[in-house]
N, C-alpha and C positions, 0 to 999 in steps of 0.2 A: 443505444447500442449497448450491446451485451458482449461479454468477451467468453469464447470457450476453450476448452484445452486446445493447444496448440496453435492460437492466434499469436500473431506478432503483438510484443508490447509497444505501445503507443509512442513516438519521440516526445521525451520531456526532460528538463532540467529544473530541478525544486532543492529546496534546501529543508533537511530534516530538523526534527525538534532540538537536535544538539547543535545545529549549526553548520552541518557538512552539506557539501554540494552533491547532490545525488545526479546522475545523467542517465538516462536509459541506454545509452549508446554503450555505457561500461558493462552492461549485462550481455551484449550481443553475443549470440552463440550460445547462450546460458539458458537453463530452465530457471523460470521464473514464477514464484507460487506470489499472487496478488492478494491481498486480503483488505477488505473497506470495513470499517467501522465505524458506528456512531459516536457520541460524546465520550471523551478519555473518560470520564466517572461513571459510564457504564458497566455494573457490576457483570453483566453476562458478555461484553466487550473484553473487559479486564480478565474474565476465565477464560475465554478464547486465548488471548494474548498468554496466559499462562501456560495453556495447553501447545501452542506453539514452542514456547522456551523450552518445555518439558520435552518435547518432541524433536528440537533443533538438530540433535546429534543424527537423527534419520534423516532429514532434509540435506544436511553436509554428505551424510555417507551417500545420497542420491545424488549430489551435485547441484541441488536446487537452491536457488538463492530466493531469500523471503522479503517482500517489500508489502510495509503496510501504512493504510491510509486514516487517518481518523478526523472525523467531524468536529475539529477542535483546534484550539491556539496551541503553540507550541508550550505556553505556559501551562495550560490545563493538562497536557500531556505528561509534562514534568511533575504536576501535582498528584496526577491519579496513574495513569498506564506507564509512564515512564519510571516508576519507582520500582518496576520490577527489573529492570536493567535487560532488556531484550537484547539478545545479541544480534538482531536484524533491524533493518531501517525501518524507521517512524516517521510518516510524512503529516505535518498538520495540513488540514484543510479546513480552516475556519469559516469558509462561507459556503457550505455545504448546498443552501438554496440556491446559488447561482450555478449549480452543476446543470448540465444539459444531457439527458439520454444515460444517467448513470455514470457518467465519467467526471473524475474531479474537475472544480473550476479551472486548474492550473494547466491542465493537459488539454493540447490542441488535438483536433483530428486530423490525421494524415492524410493525404490525397490517396494513397495506395492500400489505405486500411478500408477494408469491407465492413459495411454494418452487418450485425447479427440481430435479429429480431425475435423473440418468441412468438411462436405463434398460438 
């Protein structure tokens, strides 16, 4: 499953690396920028998090919420990416090998969500 611009977000309720409950329904009617990263110690991923932080005011000005997913535990995120104090949500996905069709392990496919495959 691949997401495209203007696709609806998949229904989920997860815990971010700080222990806050995050529900996709809280973002209903809002623009959401989803970003998926490898391990929290990945230097390229951390650079991208830094870039998102640096440009966060532009996202805010355009009323775009940011939700990121890391293929890491909350402890790993705290040790590496979390040190950047991102003003947006970072959700740990410690078992990325359990993913199906590029969707985080904790997210279930909704019935009304249409699949988008690259050709």
